[in-house]
Steps between C-alpha positions, in 0.01 A plus 500: 500500500599815693354843431830627360539191284147535362555868415832418333318232299244761390772749400678240286190363331347840423760530223319232300336669194152380595541629855633834373182545297286413801702752700435785257146499372297471827699788653460713187124442497480587871710815449278617214181443702618664823706764318192619312303509824780689677531754218128572521450503877834532685499877556134509601534212745826640642339836572201343672719263699725791598196688628401206720856456628534871571177496702619198701844652561360835610251327729774286654738796544244767587745658744747579221457797264642332192382478140480128420384544138841433338573207730156352433541534122840327501363225724201457267728450197717252694195302612365488145837376372509233773158387377573536127800266489325208677191547282709477183679181592193354672311544173795346317493210746130436442552510121800271536304262720217474249702489179855397590527303822421170331785553253734582789397187694555287190841661447619433856347152522646388168848625583530421871220263606420282197399197708281687751148361464226746404205417721285779361376630833444854374257648251424824318218572744738450793751739344235765441372463857855536629533832315173622653619408851837670444342824376235500773771437760705788364205740527416380850859534620522843342187619679602351837846658486387834354544699826860374524586646158517842669782386730829596323707193601223261392345627178791398271495150653127431505446469120806274476369276779154482343632433151729231641191312616315562172798389289540167672124444499476559125802295396494200733172349378580500128852373572353174638158478337605253229714275717361492853174373645304727732636342819858523370457869415354582842781315677777664297349847535488452876853363532655752261301802620805693623712441191212586267432825683869596489498445123184707471654790694821485297291514185315805631831674572653414163193640325603852611845477338496675160531263201585205726139505619387397151667165556332435835174322398665234284818459708302448818234298320774257394645513852167410662448214255848360554479537879162331531554225243829420670325485837226280355757261352684478832178433692394221266847347513476472880174305489 
């Protein structure tokens, strides 16, 4: 299954009533949580971040007599927005993984892969550990790349690149946990690394599109499941 085919599969199947409900409530919960936090802290954090950015800019351009306060404030709001959107849909993804991924796997498997054997290689503990690794990896990548966020051509791309990795890390495990043994998962993740990362990046980009971004977690969740179950079925057929 190609990346485009898997995404098309997700777009078609998201129209199922059960998938529509899974699409709505995790995102709404995430929006309420992060929206309340943003309403309480956004202005305060933006002002402090702007102060730090202004100091850095003035230090870097000490030879220029220019007031960087307005530029720093705008940059601070943009950076917060670039962090807010991924946090909302990342929270929705975690909620979806805990409460909805099993229903999505059952939906795809029943419709498209009814004869694919479930070897039960995954477990709830494995899923929880995968979430921990994904979140820890996101924080580590964010810290390592932090100096690059001040470079204008790079800072819009860095969060997308990081969230592309996080997205595929979160979705790939639960997509195969019920059907694939540990060695099968490791092999498929290795062989499909490029395609999975492309899907993760596309998901990160779609998340920034107004309204359409609400569809991203479930559409791409279905896409990951279809892509990986199809790859698993093909691999077993070749043995």
